[in-house]
C-alpha positions in Angstrom: 113.8 75.5 81.0 115.8 73.2 83.2 119.1 75.0 82.8 117.5 78.2 84.1 116.5 76.7 87.4 118.6 77.5 90.5 120.2 74.4 91.9 123.5 73.4 93.5 126.0 72.2 90.9 128.7 69.9 92.2 132.3 71.0 91.6 135.1 68.4 91.3 138.8 69.2 91.6 141.1 66.8 89.9 144.9 66.7 89.8 146.5 68.4 86.8 147.7 65.2 85.2 144.1 63.8 85.1 142.4 67.0 83.9 143.2 66.3 80.2 144.3 68.9 77.7 142.0 71.6 79.0 142.8 73.3 82.4 140.9 76.1 84.0 143.0 78.3 86.3 141.3 80.3 89.1 143.2 83.2 90.7 142.1 85.3 93.6 143.5 88.7 94.1 142.9 91.9 96.1 144.4 94.1 93.4 143.1 95.2 90.0 142.9 91.9 88.1 143.6 93.4 84.6 147.4 93.7 84.8 147.5 90.4 86.8 146.0 88.5 83.8 148.9 89.5 81.5 151.4 88.5 84.2 149.8 85.1 84.6 149.8 84.6 80.8 153.5 85.5 80.7 154.4 83.1 83.5 152.4 80.2 81.8 154.1 80.9 78.5 157.5 80.8 80.1 156.8 77.4 81.5 155.0 76.0 78.4 155.7 77.8 75.2 153.1 75.8 73.3 150.3 76.5 75.8 147.3 78.1 74.2 145.7 80.5 76.6 142.2 81.5 75.7 139.3 83.4 77.3 140.8 85.0 80.4 137.7 86.5 82.2 136.7 87.8 85.6 134.5 85.8 87.9 132.1 88.8 88.1 131.7 88.8 84.3 130.9 85.0 84.3 128.4 85.5 87.2 126.8 88.4 85.3 126.4 86.2 82.2 124.8 83.4 84.3 122.3 85.9 85.8 121.2 87.4 82.5 118.2 85.1 82.0 117.0 85.1 85.7 117.3 88.9 85.8 115.3 89.2 82.5 112.7 86.9 83.9 112.4 88.8 87.2 112.2 92.1 85.3 109.5 90.7 83.0 107.5 89.5 86.0 108.0 92.8 87.8 106.8 94.8 84.7 103.6 92.6 84.5 103.0 93.1 88.3 103.5 96.8 88.0 101.0 96.9 85.0 98.5 95.0 87.1 99.0 97.4 90.0 98.4 100.4 87.7 95.3 98.8 86.2 93.9 98.0 89.7 94.6 101.5 90.9 92.9 103.1 87.8 89.9 100.7 88.2 89.5 101.5 91.9 89.7 105.2 91.1 87.1 104.9 88.4 84.7 103.0 90.6 85.1 105.3 93.5 84.7 108.4 91.3 81.5 107.0 90.0 80.2 106.1 93.4 81.1 109.6 94.7 79.2 111.2 91.7 76.2 109.0 92.4 76.2 109.8 96.1 76.8 113.6 95.7 73.2 114.5 96.9 73.7 112.2 99.9 77.0 113.9 100.8 75.3 117.2 100.4 72.5 116.2 102.8 74.9 114.8 105.3 77.0 118.1 105.2 73.8 120.1 105.5 72.8 118.3 108.7 76.2 118.7 110.2 78.4 115.9 109.0 82.1 116.8 109.3 84.8 116.4 106.7 86.2 113.3 108.5 82.7 111.7 108.4 82.5 112.1 104.6 86.1 110.8 104.2 85.3 107.8 106.4 82.3 107.0 104.1 84.5 107.1 101.0 87.3 105.2 102.6 85.0 102.5 103.9 83.4 102.1 100.6 86.7 101.8 98.7 88.8 100.3 101.4 86.5 97.3 102.1 87.1 95.7 98.7 90.8 96.6 98.8 91.3 94.9 102.1 89.3 91.8 101.1 91.3 91.5 97.8 94.5 91.9 99.7 93.6 89.2 102.1 92.7 86.8 99.3 95.8 87.7 97.4 98.1 87.0 100.4 96.4 83.6 101.0 96.8 82.8 97.3 100.4 83.9 97.3 101.2 81.7 100.3 99.4 78.8 98.7 101.2 79.1 95.3 104.7 79.6 96.6 105.7 76.0 95.7 104.7 76.7 92.1 107.1 79.8 91.8 109.8 78.5 94.1 112.1 77.6 91.2 111.8 81.2 89.9 113.0 82.8 93.1 116.5 83.8 93.9 117.6 85.4 97.1 114.0 85.4 98.4 112.5 82.5 100.4 108.9 81.6 99.5 106.5 83.3 102.0 109.1 85.8 103.1 107.2 88.1 105.5 109.2 91.1 104.6 108.4 90.7 100.9 104.7 90.1 101.6 104.6 93.1 103.9 106.3 95.3 101.3 103.9 94.1 98.6 100.9 94.7 100.8 102.2 98.2 101.7 102.6 99.1 98.0 99.1 97.9 97.2 97.6 99.9 100.1 99.5 103.0 99.1 98.2 102.6 95.5 94.7 102.2 96.9 95.1 105.4 99.0 96.2 107.4 96.0 93.3 105.9 94.0 90.8 107.0 96.6 92.4 110.4 97.2 90.8 112.4 94.4 87.2 111.0 94.8 87.5 111.6 98.6 88.6 115.2 97.9 85.6 115.7 95.6 83.3 114.3 98.2 84.4 116.7 100.9 84.1 119.6 98.6 80.5 119.0 97.8 78.5 122.2 98.3 75.4 121.2 100.5 73.1 123.8 98.9 74.1 122.8 95.3 73.6 119.2 96.1 70.2 119.9 97.7 69.1 121.9 94.6 70.1 119.0 92.4 68.1 116.7 94.6 
């Protein structure tokens, strides 16, 4: 929608005599504007008894109305992004849990021959963290490449903003850590003797 894109709209001030029958009056105040509106209406009516005063409103209300669609669009995109993050975390957790289950005998053997907890954690983190870091790198490259496509949908954020990209990467890494936590905990709790008996 063209009217939903952010762009600079020129504003023209014209003398009162050339403005036609419709005049918009803007008033700036440091006080509460509600009682001031009544006073302005009273003053205008005293100067022009036939003047029809309609729609007194606050600039904050007009601004909020103009931001309804961009805020809805941003909220919708954020909800889709959050859903994708949850699906990615659940998928990563499922894959890692399956890998830990498959490698339970291996973890038991490693623990039996002296592997420490940090060694087992490193194995799980390396197996799960490798794809996460690779996907994050590809995602950041794609985000930087596609910034021109979504530039018209951004407000208050510049395309390729390093703070936004760093925050997004941090959230994804945090989700990956939580997704890997339970499988890693299961891996370090493997009983070496039970694993060897299963083997």
